[in-house]
N, C-alpha and C positions, 0 to 999 in steps of 0.2 A: 532198665538202667538202675544201678545201685546208687542210692541217694542218701546223704547224711541229713539228719534233722535234729536240731538241738533246740529245746524249749517246747514242751508239749502242754502248755497251759490252755486258757480259754480260746485263743486264736490258733496257736500252733497245733493243737490236737486235731481240729477239723481239717486243716490244710494237709497235715501228715496223712490223715485217713484217706483224703481224696487222692493223694499220690499213690497210696496202696491200691485203691480202687482202680486206678489207671494202669495197674500192673507193675509198678516200680517196686524194687526191693529196697527196704529202708534199714539204715543203721541209725539208731536213735540214742539220745542222751538227754537227761534232765537231772535236777538236783536229787530226785528220788526215783528209784526204779518203778515204784508204784504208779507214778504219773504216766509211765509208758505202757502200763499193763494192757490197755486196749490194743495198742499197736503190736506189742509182743505176741499177743494172742492171735493177731491177724498175720503173723509171720515175720515181723521185724526182728532185727538183731540188736541186742543191747551192747552199748559201748560204755566203758567206765569213765571216759573223759572226752572233751572236745578233740584232743590229740588223737585218741583212738578212732573217733569218727572220721577225722581227716585222713588217717592212714588207710582207711578202708574204702574211701570214696573219691571220685573226681569232682563231685559237686556237693556242696553242703549248704543247707538253709538254716538260719537261726531266727527264732521268734522269741525275743527276750524283753523284759519289762523296761530296762533303763539303759542309757548309753554306757554306764559303768559295767553292767552285766555283759554287754556286747564286747567291750574292751577285754574283760577277763576271759571270755570265751575265745577271743582272737589271739591275744598276746600274753595272757596270764600263764601261770604254771600249768603245764600239760595242755596248752592252748592249741588252737587250730594251726598256728604258724609252725609248730613243732612237728606236725604230722603231714601237712600238705606236701605234695610234689609239684615241681614246676609244671605249669599248664592247667592246674586245677582252678576251680572257681568257687567263690563264696558269695552267696546272695543273702544279705541281711534284710529280713522281712520286718524288723522292728521299726517303731517310730523313733528315730535316732537324731542326735545332734549333727548338724551339717559338718562342723569341724572335726568331729570324731570319725565320721565315715571317710572324709577326705584324708585324714591322718592315717587311718588303717589302710586305705587304698595305696598310699605312698609306701608304707612299710612293707606291705605284701608284694607290691610291684617289684621291689628290689629282689625278690626271690622268684619272680616270674609267675606270681599267683594273681588272678583277677579278683577284685572285690567290687561288688555292685550293691548299691543301696536300693532296696525294693520294698518300701513300706506298703501296707495294704489298707484298704478301707472297705468296710462292709459289716464289721462287728462279728461276734461269734456266730450269728445266724448265717451270715455270708460265708464265713470260713467253713461252716458245715455244709452248706448247700452248693458252694462253688460260685455263688453270685458275689464276686469279689473283685474290686479294682486292685491292680498291682502296678505301682508307679516306679519305674526302674531308671536309675542313673548309673552311668558307667560306660564300658565299651559296648558299642552297638553290635559288633560282630558276636560278642559273647551272649548278649541278649538274644540275637537271632538264633544262635546255636541251641539255646535252651528254651526257646519260646514255647515249644510243645510241653515241656515240663511245667513251665509257669502256667500254661493254659489248663493244666490238670488241676490247678488249685483255684484259679480265678477266671472269670469270663471276660475280664477287661484288663489284660496284661498289656501295658503300653510303655514304650521307650520314651523317656522325657528329655534326656540330654546327658551331659557329662556327669561324672561322679558328684553326688550331692543333690542333683536335680530332683530325684525322687523324694528325698527327705524334705526339700523345700516345698514341693507340691503338697505333701502330706501336712506340713505345718500350716500352709496357707488354708487348706481345707479345714483342719480342726480348729484353728484359731477363729476363723470366720464363723464356723458353726457355733462355737462357744459364745461369741459376741451376739449373734442372731438370737440364740436362746435367751440371753439376758434381756434383750430388747423385747422379745415376744412375751416374756414374763412380765416386764414393766407394763406394756400396753394392754395386755389381757387383764392384768390386775386392775388397771385403771378402768377398763370397760366394764368389768364385773362389779366393781365397787360403785360405778356410776349408775348401775341398775339393769344391766343386760345379763340374762341367764347364760352360764358358761357354754352349754352345748349350742344354744341358739347363736351366740357370738361366733363360735368356731365354725358352725355351718355357714354362716353368712360370709365371713372374711375369706374362707378358703376358695370361694368362687369369685373373688375380686381379681384384679389384674395381677397382683403379686402372688396370690394363691394359686393361680392357674399356671404359673411359670415355674420351671426348675430354677432353683435359687441362683446358680451361677450363669444361667442363660441370660439373665438381665444385663450381664456385662457386654453382650454381643452388639446391641443396638447403637450404643454411644461410647462407652468407655474404651472398648477395644479399637473402634474405628477412629476415635478422637474427633468425631463430628457431633456437635451439639446444636446444630441448626439445620432445618427448622425443628422446633420443639415438638415432641410428642405430648409432653405435659410441662408447662412452663414453670421455671424455678419460682417465680413470684406466687404461683398458686400453691405449690407444695409448701413454700415458706408459710403461707397463710394457714394451711391445713395443720402443719406441725405446731405452729403457734397456738392454734385452737386446742390441739390435743394436750399440749403442756399446760395450758390454762385449765382445762378440765381436770388434769391431774392435780393441780393446786387446789381446785374447788373441792375435790373429794379426798384431799390429803393423801395422795399416793406419790411416793418418791419415784421420779423418772429420770435417773441420772444420765443414762446413755441417750435417751430421747432428747433431753435438753442439750446434750453435747451435739447431737445431730442438728438441732435448731441453730446452735452457734455456728456450725459449719455453713448451713444454708444462709445465715445472716451475713457471714463474711463474703460468700459468693454474691449475695445481693449487693453488697457494698462495692463490688467490682463493676457494677453496672450490668450484671448478667441476668436480670430478672425475666427478660423475654426469651432467654435461651432454655434449652431442655433442663429439667430439674436435676439431672445428673451432672451438670457442668461443674459442680463443686468438686468433682473428682480431680479437676485440673489443679486445685489447691494442694492436694496431697502429692501429686506428681511433682509440683514445684518444691515442696518440703523435702521430698525424697531425693531431689537432685537428679532426676532421670529425665531424658528427653520426652517430649509429648508422645504418648502411645498412639500409633496409627497403623493398625493391621488392615491389610487389604480386605474389603468386604467379601470378595469371592472365596478367600481362604476361610473366613469365618463360616460362610454358608456351607462349605465342604465339611467342616467339623460337625455342624448341626445336622447335615444330611446323613452323616455316618451313623446316626442313631437308628435310622430306618433300615440299615443293612442287616 
């Protein structure tokens, strides 16, 4: 298949190379021809603009730094919209703004062109190795049509839902990772300053309950089911533990902003009379603030997702 690829940076370069390794002919574009040298040497064709890429291909991928870059590639001068024919498809692999991808989807739909948001996760190593998650939002039939092409770039290409759903999933992933990194920095700094050698601390905690679980799998037991009784670990006990950790931070003069915010959340949940319920019952407070109905996913559906890892 002849495929267009725009944006051959740290992520795009590896994904484009994997498409070539899978036998696809590429038409490529970037700000400089030099950025495409590896792909041109492997047989790709150079195009001088996004429009020229679209004119040569029925499917185009973009991997660009910012929403503004994606908009320029799509609807700017000599953009994709000027070159696509009816029935073509554009997958944006960038981490994009939800309103931008939905707007582009509507604009291109008027011309009979499908736009799908398909942000990726795995970093440059994953882009090079093909161990990459691709979260796709848009028309399910178009996703199914090009699933084999997506699978040439990543081993976890998954349809999430309507346009924008892929971008929402990516933002959830990256924002949570950023927050967790800050908290880890806080508590490890506290532990080290309190007297534990860094490697010994790392070796110890990675074998604890949280260390042995995949980060997002912790949502399965209580948050997704909406069931907080009986408790695996009571709220009152976690409140005590986090109180002690914050006290230790004060004793050794280590700022712990997010950890103290977590303690405030636990305290609010305690004041609801939830001390004997599972420690994650405080999640109900955030659902109230968000104005969404209580989350209640059927346990068998959650088990099916977890079981899919073994396939």
